[in-house]
N, C-alpha and C positions, 0 to 999 in steps of 0.2 A: 296513637293507641295502644295502650301498653296492658299487662297483665301482671301482677302480683307474685306470680308463683311461677320461680324458676324453674318446672318441673315440665314446663310444656315448651320447652326451646324447640324449634325441628332444624336439625341439620342440613335437609335437604328439602327447602322449601316446595310444596305441590303447588301445580297452575290450576288456577281457575277454570272451572269448566266453559266450554264456549259459551253456552245460555246465561251463565254470569258476566262473560264478557261485553256478551252483546247487550245485556241488560246495562248494565256502565255504559257502553256509547249509546243507549238510548234517550240515557239523561244528560249526559255531559259529552261536551265536545273534546274528547281526550286530545292530548298533547306528547303523551309519553305513553309506555305499556304500560298495561293493567299488571303489576307484580304483587305477589303476595309476599308479604313481609313476616308473616308470624301466623302459624298453627297451631292452634289447640284442639283439646279433645270436644270444646264447648264451641268453639268458633275457629274462623278463617280470616286475616285481615288484608288488604290487598292495598294497593298504594298506585295511584295517578295524579296525572296534572291537566287541569284544563286553562281557558286563557287569565282565570282569576287565581290559580296557584295549585293548592294540592287539596287531593282529592281522597276521601278515603271509601274503600267498601267492605263491609263485615257480612259475612253468611253464618248465622247463629244456627246450633246443632240445637235438637228437640231440648234438652235442659236449659237452653237459654231462648227459645223461640220467642218467648214475650217480649223480647228486649225489643227491637224496631217498632213495634206499637208504643211500647212506651214511651222510648226518645223520643218518637215523633210527637206523640202528644204532648211531652215537658218540654221539646223545642217550639210550639206552637205557642205555648202558654207561657214558657220562662225564656225566652230567646234570649237575654243577655247573660243566662247562666247555664244553660243548655246548648252545644254545637246546633249551627244550622243543618238539618236535615234536608237534603237534596230529593230524596226518595225513597220509600220503603216499601217492602212486600212481604206483606204477613205470612202469606201462602209459606213462601220458599225461606221466610224468615231472613230476607235481605235487607240490608242498610247502605244508604252513601250519602255520606259526610262531607262537610267542607272542614278544611282545617280549623284546629280552634285555638293555635298561636304554639307557647311556647312551653313545654310540661315543667311543671313545677320541680319535679326531680332534679332538671338540669339546674336549678338554684338552689341547690340540696333539697332541705325541707323545713327552710326557716320560721318560725312557730309565730313570727309577726305576721306572714302571710294568711295563715290561717284566722287570725284575728279577721280578717276582711272575708275569706270564705265562707268560714261557719255561719255568719248570721244570716247572711245571701241565700244558704243552701236552706238551712232554717226556715227563713221565709216561705221558700218552695214548698217546704215539706208542711207548713201551715196551710199553705193554700191548697194541696192535693188533699187536705182531708175530708173534705168534701166530694173525692174522685173514688173512694176506697172501694166502693161496690163495682164500678166499672171498672176499675185496676183488676180486682179478683174475679171478676167474667172473663177479663181479657188473659188471664195465666199467667199472672205475677203471684209468686208462690206466697200462702198464707201463714205468715208466723206472729197474728197476734197474739198478743200476752195470754189472752186465755185459751189458747190452742196448745202453747206451751209443755203445760203439765204433760200433757197425753203425748208430748213428740219425743220427753226428755228419756223414755227407754229404748227409743230409737239408738242412742249412741252405745248400750249396751246391748244391741241385738246385730251389730255388726264389729269385725275384727279391726277395730280402730286402734292405731299406734297410741296408746295410753302408756303412761308409765306403770312401773308395778302397784298395785295394792291402788289405782285410779278408780278401777270397774267397780270395786268395793264399795269404796268413799261415793263415788255416783248415785250408786243403789242406796246406800243409806241417806244420801240429802234429798230422794224425792219427795217427801214429803215437807221438808224443811221449802224446797224450791217452789212447791203446789203453793205455800203461803206466799212468799217474796211476789210469786204471780200474781195472787188475788189482792195483796198490798197495792202493788203498783198499779193494775186496774180501777181499783179506788181511786186514784188520784185523781182521776175523767181527764187523762192528755190522751185526745183520740189517736188511732191508728193512721198511719201515712205510712207512704213511701220512703223505703230505708235503704239506702243505696249500700253497704256491707261492705264495700269496698271502697271508702272514702280515704285513700292516701295520696301520697304526692306522685305517684305513678298512673293518674286519673284526674288530675285537675291540671288546668291548662290557663298560663297567663298570655293576655294579648289585650297590652298596654293597661287600662286601670281596669281591665273584664277580666273574670274569672269563671271558667266553666268545667264543670264537670260532665267526665265521658265514663262510660263502658257501666252502664245499667243492667247488665248482663246478672248480677250478684244480687240484684235488688229483691224484697219482698215489702209485703203489707205486714208493718211490725210498730213496736213502739217506737218513735221517730227519734228520740235520745241514743235509741242503741249504736248510731251510726258514730256516736264517737267510739266504740270497740277499738274499731281499726284504726282511724284517725290518731290516737292515743298511744297505741300498740307501736303505731310507726313513729312515733314521736320519740317512742323511750327506745326502738332498735335502732332507728338510723343515727338518731340526734345524741342517744345515750342519757335522755332527761330520765333522771329519779322517778319513780311514782310520785313522792312528795315536792316535786318540782313546782314551786309558782306558779308556774306556766300552764299547768294544769288547771288551777283555779278561775285563771286568767280567760282561758281557751271556754271551758262550762260556762262562764258568764256572758261571753260573747253568743255563743251558741243559745242559751236561755232567753238574751234578750227580746225575739222576738212575740217569744210565749207570754212575757210577764217576770212577777219578780216572785221571790218566794219558793221556788222549783229547783233548789242544788240540792236538796234530798232526793227528792224524786229523779233529777237526773243520777245520783251516785245509784238508786235504786234498780234506774232503768240497764245502767251499764252493767250491772253484775247480772242482771236477768238476760242481758243483750249478750254477754259472753258465751252462755249457753246456747240463744238462738243462732248465735254465729256459728258456734260448734256443730249444731243439728242442722244448718243451711252448707255446711261441707260436705255432707252425707252424700247426696246426691252429684257434687259435682265431683267426689272421688269413685260414684259408681261408673262416670263415665270417662276416667281416665284409663287407657289401655295397661294390664297386668305389668307389662314392661316399665310403664312408666310411673308405677304408682309408690314405688320406695323413696324417688326424689321426690313427689308428692307429699308424701307422708312426712318428710323434715318439717317441713312447715305447719300441716296439719298438726304433728304432734306438738307445736309451738302454741297452735291453737286452744289445743286440751287442755293442757298446762295450764295456761292464765284461765280457763274455764274452771278448771278446777281447784286452782288456787284462794278463790273468793268461798268456796264452802267451808262453813266454819269447825 
């Protein structure tokens, strides 16, 4: 289980509480110590083993407290594309998972793997459109297209790491953005679960299976906006130019479960999604201690620049 933002490394990992360790022991017969492998402002991850292999424990902070329930539900309905959930505790926001395989990052970030990942993920989203009300009631953040115009000012209400002049540009963009959102909503694609961190650090390979982990950044939003992060990492990690033919191939793979003639809707959803992504990061940033915020803001500045870049 990994995270995309390097600001959250921990030189001296904490120990789990005795209650958390006891809970793990209640659900698996461990064969090794339960050891913290990563601690972040929004979650703590620990590793252990049992007779069947590696087991992962995750404790979510309040900003991502919806993740255990969401993951458990997705795992029940989509066991071939979400990791196996051994146990979860909604009140304490704890999650216990079977190992999901080899991290895609260990293979680089080959675009051809995404040709397999994206339509499978898209099928999940299509299936989850009927459960939007359930997800919202369980605390999954609401970033549906119709809510975004009223949320855009949040980017101007906080001292975020914008480049010079960007704040004024975003302010002037408000009416245009509202028009984009109105247009996108009129295209008729229903809202669904949107992972919002879909990159090579959250996809695992196990033979022919691919599974998506770490649903704590998710929201209910336009489904196609998931490509914002996937495509950003293909540019950053793989060095693909924005006009590389791979992006059209991956777009088409993503859209296959939804039907034909949606390329223009996808492109609009990605433009709108860049701002939804930037808005979602505000809550994450607020959870980061002041001492770690400068490192966090290095990546956040990149997210903001990519959003501002689509302003006409």
